[in-house]
N, C-alpha and C positions, 0 to 999 in steps of 0.2 A: 504493500500500500504506500509506504513512504517513498519507494523507488518510483512508482507511477506518478505521485504528486511532484516529486523532484524533477522528473522528465517534463511534466506539464510546465513547471516554472522555468526550466531550461529553455523550452521553446517560446514561452511567453515573452521573455526578455531578449531572446535571440532575434526576434522579429524587430524589436526596437533598436537594438545595438547595431543593426545593419546600416542605419542611416542617421541616427540621432546626433552623433558627435561629428560627422563628416559632411552632412548635408549642406552646410554653409559653403564649403569649397565648391561644390557642384553648382549651387545657386548663383555664385559669382560668375562662373563660366557660362551659365544658361541665361544670363542677362537679368537675373533677379537678385543681384547682390544687395541692392538697397532695400530689399524686402525680407532680409534674413530674420529680423526681429518679428515680423508678422508671421512667418512660417512657424516659428516656435510659439508665438502668441496664440495662433490658431489652436494648438494643442491645449492651451489653457482655456480658451473661449469655449470649446466644445466640452471641456471638463467641468464647466459650470453647471451643465444640465444633463449631459449624456450619462455619466456614471450614476447619477441619481435616478434617471428614468430606467436604465437597465437594472439598477438595484431593485426598483419597484417590481419589475417583471420577474426578477429572480426570487423576490420575497413572496410574491402573491400568485404568479401564474405559470411559471416554467422553472424546471430545475436549473440551478446556477450553472452547472457544467454544460448544459445545452445552450443557454444564453451565451455563454463564453464561446462555444463553438460557432454559433451563428454570427456573432460579432466578428470573429476572425475570418470567416468566409467572406463577409462583405469588405472588411478592411483589406484583406489580401487582394481581392478583385480590383478594388479602386487603386491600390498601390501599383498593381501590374499595369493599370491604365497609365499611370505616370511614367512607368518604364517604357511603355509603347510610344508615348509622345517623345521621349528622349531618343529612342531608336530612330524615329522619323526625322528628328532634327540632325542627328549624327554627332560624332565625337567633336567636342570643342565648339559646337555651334549653339546659338541662342534658341530657346524654345520659341516657336512661332506664335502659337495661340496661348499666351501666358495665362489668360483668365480661365481657360478650360483646365490647364495644368493645375492651377491653384484650386479649382473646384474639386478635381479628382483627389488631390492631396487632402483637402479639407474633409471630404467624405470618408477617406481612409482613416484619418486620425480620429474622426468623430466616432467610428465604431471600434477603433483600437483602444482609446483611452479608458473606456469603461471596463475593459478586460483586466486591467491591473487590479481593480477592486473586486471584480468577479472571481479572479484567480485566488485572491485572498479568502473570499467567502467560501469558495469551493473547497479549498484546503482546510480551513477551519471546521467546516461542516463535516467533512470526511474524517478528520482527525478525532473530533469529539464523538462521532458515531462509533468509532473503534476504540473509545476509552483512552485516548492519548491526551497529553498535556500540551496545549498550544504554545505556551511560553517556552517550554523545553524542546518540543519536537518541531515547531514551525521554522525557527531560524535555520537549522541545517537543511531543511527542504528549500527554503527561500534562497539559500546561498547558491543553489544550482541555477537559479535565475540569473544571478550575476555572472556565473561561469558562462552561461549561454550568451549573455551580452558581450563578454570578453571575446569569446570564440568568433562571433561574427564581426566584431571590431577588427580583430587580427586578420580575418579572412578578407574583408574589403580593403584593408590597408595593403595587403600583399598581392591580392589577385589582380591579374591583368587580362583584359579582353581586347585583342587587337586583330582586326580583320578576320574574325571568325575563329581565331585560335585562343586557347585558354592556357595561362601559365601562372606560376606563383613566383614573385621576386620581391626583394627589398630595395632594388634600385629605383631611383627616381624615374617615373614614367607617367606621362600625361594621361594614359589610358588605364591607370589604376582605378579599381572600383571606387575608391574613396574620392576621386575627382569626377566620376561619371554617373550616369543614370543607372548603371548596373547595381548600385547599392539598393535601389528600389525593387529590382528584380529579386534579389536575395530576400528582402523583407516580405514581398508578396508571396513567394513560394513557401516560405516558412509559415506564414499565416494560414495558408491552405492546409499544410501538413498538420498544424495544431488543431484546426477545425475537425479534421478526420479523427485525430487522437481523442478529442473531447467526446465525440459521439461513440467511438468504438472501444476505447481503452480505459476510460474513467468510470468508477462506480456511480450509481445514481445517488443524488442528494435529495433528501426529502424536503418538501415545502412545509414550513411551519403553519399548521392549521389552527385557526382560532374558532372557538365555539361561540354561538350566539350571533347577534346582529353586528355587522361590521360597518363603521361609519365611513362617510365619503373620504374624510381625511386619512383614515387607515387604509382604505382601498387605494388611494393615490400614493401611499408611502410617505405622506407629509408629516406623519407623527414623529419621524426621526428628528424633525426640527424642534421638538419639545426639549431636546437635550440642551438647547440654548437657555432654558429656564434655570438650569443649574449653573451657578456662578463659575465654578471651576471648569465645567465643560464648555461654557461660553468663552471663557478666556483661552482655553485650550484651542478651540477652533479659530479664534481671532488671531492668536499668535501662529497657528498653523498657516494661516493665509499670509501673514507677514514673513514668516520664514520661507514660505512657498515662493515668495518673490525672488529668492536666490536660486531656485532649483534649475531653471533653464538658462541662466546667464552663461555659465561656462559650456553647457551643451551647445548653445548657439554660437558663441564667439571664441571659445578656446582654440578650435581648429583654425579658423581664419587668422586668429592672432598669432599662433605659432607658425603657421604657413607664411604669414606676411614677412617673416624674416628672410624668406627666399629672395625678396626684393632688395635686400641689403647685402652688398658684395661680401662683407666680412663674415656673414652668417649663411650665405646662400647654399654652401655645400655641406653644412652640418647635418648630422643624422636626424636630429630632432626636427629641424625645419622641413625636412623631406619626408618625415614619417610621423606627422602630428597625431594621426589616429592611433598608431602603435604606442606612441609616448603617453597619450592620455588614457590608454587602456590600463595603465598603472592605477588609475583612479578606481577602476572596477575590480582590480586584483585586491586593492586595499579594502574595497567594499565587501568583497567575499569573505575576507578575514574578519572584518569588523562585525558582520552579521552574527558570526559564531560567538562573539563576546556579549551580545545583547542580553541573553538570559541572565548572565552573571550580574551585569550592571543594573538591569531592571530590578532583580530581586534584592540586590544589596543597597542600591541608592534611590530607586524609584524614578518615576517618569520625569520629575522636574529636573533632577541632576542630569539625567540622560539627555534631555532636550537642550539643556544649557551647554552641555559638551558639544552637541551638534551645532548650536548657534555660534559658539566661539571658534569652532573648527571652520565655519564659513568665513570668519574674519581672516584666518590664516590662509584659507584656500585662495581668496582674492588677493591678499597681500603678497603672497609668494609670487604670484604671476606678475604683480606690479614691479618687482625688483629683479626678475629673472631674465635670462636670454638663452638661446639654444647652444651656446658654446660653454666650455668649462671656464670658470666654475659656476657661471650663471644658470646652466641647465640643472644644477642641483636644486635651485629654487623651484623649478618646474616640477621636479620629481617630488619634492616635499609637498608642493601644492596637491599633487595627485595622491600622495599618501594620506593627507588629512581629509581628503574627500570622502574616504570610507566612513569616518566618524561623522562628517557633516551630513551625508545623505542617509546612511543607515540608522544612526541613532535618533533620527527624526522620523523618517518614513516607515521603517519596519516596526520600531517600538511604538510609534503613534498608532499604527494599525492594530497592534496587540492591545494597546490601551483602550481604544474604541471598542474592540470586541469584548473586553472585560467589563466595560461600563454600561453596555446596552443589553436590553432584554432580547431573547431569541427572535421575536417576531419582527424586529426592526434592524437586525444586524447587517443585512446586505444594504439596506437603505442608509444606515449610519456610515458604513464604509464608503458608500457613494458620496455622502455628505462630506466626509473627511477628504475624499479625492477632489470634490468640488472646491473646497476651501484652499487646498494646497496647490494641486496641479491645475485648478480652474481659476478662481479669482486671483489667488496669489501669483501664480506663474504668469497669467495674462498681464496683470499690471506691472509686474517686475520685468518681464521680457520687453514690453513696449517701452518702459522707462529706460531700460538698459540700451535698447536700440537708439533711442533719442540721444543718450549720452555718447554712445560709440559714434553715431553719425555726426555728432557735434565735433568730436575730437579727431575722428579718422575719416578717410575717404578711400575709394577704390582707385588705385594707381597701377597701371600695367598689370592688371589681373590680381593685385594683392590689396588687402584692406590695411592701409598704413596710416600712421599718425601718432598722436600722444596717447598710447595705450596705458602708460603708467598712471595718468590721471584717472582714466576710466576704472582701473582695478582698485585704486585707492578709494574712490567714491563708493564702489560696491562694498568694500571692506568696512568703511565707516558706517554704512547703513546696517550691516549685520551686527556691528558692535552695539549700536543703539538699541536694536531689537533684543539682543541678549541681555543687556543691562535692565531694560524695561521688564522683560519676562522674569528676571530674578527678583524684582521688587514686588510684582503684583500676583504671580501665580503661586498658590499654596495648596496643593492637593492633599488629600488625606494620606497619611503615611502608610496606612494599611493597603492602599491601592498601589498597583504597579507590578 
């Protein structure tokens, strides 16, 4: 059972890892470089309502694993549509009908983003059905998701498709998947595979039945919002949104930032500048290791300390990028930034999901996970990504295919924001010590 859930998580995040950290490089080539922040913001916009809607379906009308499969079928189909448009444009050429490309991408992520919460709900439901402890047994399962993310990052960094032939190389090559539309092909195919896996390889999850008359609010799944009536839960969700503002910043701009050094002669031939996706995969390796530490830290210190560690890790994540460069010894700062990412992401996202599951009654668990997703990857990520895009576009511009400018100021601004959020959270959030 644990193996099957681990494989589900592997595929779930492998779909995302194929393009999330390297999409910005392709968008610049495709004539959409000035819209990078919007592509990442779209993930946040759809996360405001889609996870909640799909959570309602999974709570009330259809087993979570089947909703998960259907969402991946649609997400994969639309992503393959993006790949098809890239093929029509050809290597190194701009997308001709940019509005259709954006629409296909939007529809794909609209059905992908709910699957993160649905995968959590499916795993929690099956674990509990088999008498297992979610705090102890879920993190080792979830870590395979990070492994899947890393595997596809490495694959698109090294894989080359040139005139119908496939090869793997670490050499600089304009036709690497990380610079082309082939990253969308990898993501789309994996989504279809996961759809089939959900329908044929996962056990059935029971829908929580309620006796008696069900109100309209309950039927629509809106009763998850009653969690805001509790002060600590309201604060938890508010700060989830604030911290969520950091989530997509490095996903959207770390790749173009590191790759931009190729436009500077002294850094043009460095390994880091030519393998940005491979370098940033250290972040996911760190993430995989940090997931395994969550049960210890949650049980020993509780949700507040764990989330504070995440918030301060974001301060260092951005700060190290601000003072680093691809050559020695500056590249060490990039590596340190990637290492602290594990704490920054996991100690918030994974422990937050566990915390929500513990605080909610069974009938609204999927809806509550969708609400958590809405606040973080929805409202928070949307506002944060658009704000980051404005800052980056103010200090930097595309020159000769690279996004160059005063990146240091950008990263320090992001770091200062994370510091303010962390200090504010420390002052106002006081959960019960028995929770966590």
